ZAMARGU-4260 file (C-alpha; in steps of 0.2 Angstrom, whole numbers, plus 5000, padded with zeros to 4 digits):
<rodrens>
0) 4725/4819/6194 | 4721/4826/6177 | 4724/4808/6170 | 4711/4801/6182 | 4698/4814/6176
5) 4701/4809/6158 | 4700/4791/6161 | 4684/4793/6171 | 4677/4803/6156 | 4681/4789/6144
10) 4673/4776/6155 | 4657/4786/6156 | 4657/4789/6138 | 4657/4770/6135 | 4641/4767/6145
15) 4625/4762/6136 | 4614/4773/6146 | 4614/4786/6160 | 4600/4787/6173 | 4595/4804/6181
20) 4588/4805/6198 | 4579/4821/6201 | 4574/4827/6219 | 4557/4821/6224 | 4556/4807/6211
25) 4556/4788/6213 | 4571/4780/6205 | 4567/4771/6189 | 4573/4755/6181 | 4581/4755/6165
30) 4576/4740/6155 | 4581/4736/6137 | 4567/4736/6124 | 4572/4718/6119 | 4566/4712/6136
35) 4548/4718/6132 | 4546/4716/6114 | 4556/4708/6101 | 4566/4720/6090 | 4580/4719/6078
40) 4598/4722/6085 | 4600/4740/6079 | 4584/4745/6087 | 4589/4736/6103 | 4605/4746/6104
45) 4596/4763/6101 | 4580/4761/6111 | 4577/4758/6129 | 4562/4760/6141 | 4561/4768/6158
50) 4549/4759/6170 | 4545/4767/6186 | 4537/4757/6201 | 4520/4761/6195 | 4523/4751/6179
55) 4523/4766/6167 | 4535/4764/6153 | 4543/4779/6145 | 4551/4777/6127 | 4569/4782/6128
60) 4569/4787/6109 | 4562/4804/6113 | 4569/4818/6122 | 4570/4811/6140 | 4580/4816/6155
65) 4595/4805/6150 | 4598/4813/6133 | 4607/4828/6140 | 4618/4818/6152 | 4624/4808/6137
70) 4633/4824/6131 | 4641/4827/6147 | 4656/4814/6145 | 4660/4822/6128 | 4661/4839/6135
75) 4671/4833/6150 | 4683/4824/6138 | 4685/4840/6127 | 4689/4851/6143 | 4701/4838/6149
80) 4711/4838/6132 | 4711/4857/6133 | 4718/4857/6150 | 4731/4844/6145 | 4737/4855/6131
85) 4738/4870/6143 | 4748/4860/6156 | 4760/4854/6143 | 4763/4871/6136 | 4766/4878/6154
90) 4778/4863/6158 | 4788/4867/6142 | 4788/4885/6145 | 4793/4883/6164 | 4806/4870/6159
95) 4815/4881/6146 | 4830/4890/6154 | 4839/4902/6144 | 4857/4901/6149 | 4867/4916/6146
100) 4885/4912/6142 | 4899/4924/6146 | 4914/4922/6136 | 4930/4929/6143 | 4941/4935/6129
105) 4959/4937/6133 | 4968/4949/6122 | 4986/4946/6121 | 4997/4961/6125 | 5014/4963/6120
110) 5025/4973/6131 | 5042/4978/6125 | 5054/4981/6138 | 5063/4997/6136 | 5081/4993/6131
115) 5094/5004/6137 | 5112/5004/6130 | 5124/5005/6144 | 5135/5020/6143 | 5153/5015/6140
120) 5165/5030/6141 | 5179/5030/6128 | 5196/5036/6131 | 5206/5046/6119 | 5216/5036/6106
125) 5235/5036/6105 | 5241/5053/6100 | 5225/5062/6104 | 5222/5073/6119 | 5209/5081/6129
130) 5206/5100/6130 | 5211/5109/6145 | 5193/5116/6146 | 5182/5100/6143 | 5166/5110/6147
135) 5169/5118/6129 | 5171/5101/6121 | 5173/5083/6128 | 5181/5077/6112 | 5199/5072/6109
140) 5211/5081/6097 | 5226/5077/6087 | 5238/5090/6080 | 5250/5086/6066 | 5263/5098/6073
145) 5276/5103/6060 | 5270/5090/6047 | 5260/5096/6033 | 5249/5088/6020 | 5236/5091/6006
150) 5218/5092/6012 | 5214/5074/6005 | 5230/5067/6013 | 5225/5075/6030 | 5208/5068/6028
155) 5214/5050/6025 | 5226/5051/6040 | 5212/5057/6052 | 5200/5043/6046 | 5213/5030/6049
160) 5207/5032/6067 | 5189/5025/6067 | 5177/5038/6070 | 5189/5053/6068 | 5188/5066/6055
165) 5196/5083/6051 | 5192/5096/6064 | 5176/5105/6064 | 5177/5121/6074 | 5160/5125/6081
170) 5163/5140/6092 | 5177/5152/6096 | 5178/5145/6113 | 5182/5128/6106 | 5195/5135/6094
175) 5203/5145/6108 | 5204/5129/6119 | 5211/5119/6105 | 5224/5132/6101 | 5229/5133/6119
180) 5229/5114/6122 | 5239/5108/6107 | 5249/5124/6104 | 5244/5131/6087 | 5255/5146/6083
185) 5248/5162/6076 | 5248/5165/6057 | 5248/5146/6053 | 5235/5139/6041 | 5226/5124/6048
190) 5216/5112/6037 | 5198/5110/6043 | 5185/5097/6037 | 5175/5109/6026 | 5177/5107/6007
195) 5167/5109/5991 | 5166/5092/5982 | 5159/5100/5966 | 5171/5116/5968 | 5155/5126/5966
200) 5156/5136/5982 | 5145/5124/5992 | 5155/5118/6007 | 5151/5104/6018 | 5160/5096/6033
205) 5168/5080/6031 | 5163/5073/6047 | 5144/5075/6046 | 5141/5083/6030 | 5135/5099/6039
210) 5135/5115/6028 | 5147/5129/6030 | 5142/5146/6022 | 5155/5160/6021 | 5140/5171/6023
215) 5136/5165/6040 | 5152/5158/6048 | 5150/5151/6066 | 5163/5163/6072 | 5178/5174/6065
220) 5179/5182/6048 | 5185/5178/6031 | 5195/5187/6018 | 5192/5182/6000 | 5181/5169/5993
225) 5188/5161/5977 | 5180/5144/5976 | 5196/5135/5977 | 5188/5120/5985 | 5195/5117/6003
230) 5195/5127/6019 | 5208/5132/6031 | 5208/5143/6047 | 5221/5154/6054 | 5223/5163/6070
235) 5230/5180/6065 | 5242/5192/6074 | 5226/5203/6078 | 5220/5188/6088 | 5206/5185/6076
240) 5201/5168/6068 | 5201/5170/6049 | 5192/5157/6037 | 5199/5156/6020 | 5197/5144/6005
245) 5213/5137/5997 | 5218/5125/5984 | 5216/5107/5990 | 5233/5102/5984 | 5241/5115/5995
250) 5250/5108/6010 | 5245/5114/6028 | 5245/5108/6045 | 5229/5099/6051 | 5219/5095/6067
255) 5210/5078/6069 | 5195/5077/6080 | 5188/5061/6089 | 5171/5062/6097 | 5172/5054/6114
260) 5158/5046/6123 | 5155/5052/6141 | 5144/5045/6154 | 5134/5055/6167
</rodrens>
């Protein structure tokens, strides 16, 4: 519809003249000046006469009723162009769609399954035995009997069994269970795993390098402390466990301990 209005305005603007009919007036005839008088071509294009039925002529060069109407097509064209711009902007605005894009981000998660090592119980190696009271200790023990050896030799014999080491007495209950189970006699020195590698009075156990202090023994008592380098234990006639350090080259009986794996 807007294009029809624009086209009409353009057609009207190309017209050579416009007549106006006012209420109560007799229509006039528009006759070019060249019909009445001879004028040059420029004047013929610009001037015109209005002739009414009475024969009166009105010069069109002055301010007549048609001069205002000649400006109407130009105003209409300007209005049409403005409306076209507004319609175009409205169309662009209404036709623009802001699309919101939702991006789904997947964060990879790494789940590490808890790995559990199946419990495999171990039996005592050949020559080793369990204690009568396994609630005290579930480990296996080997007693040299009447065979004696230096501390280093006893340590090597125990280590021939993988995982075994010279005995580490942890409690008096354990020592009593070992004595009863393997038959340790009274007043017999037995090598244990504690020794002083630097012969400086600092003692550690062979199995786990745990400290042993003569000032705070796990149980029992001790006689002299002479920094001889290796430790032996004795069950006395007074039924007391006695710790003592001795020369590592001395030969004594020994006990080997093998840590056994038990499953619930």
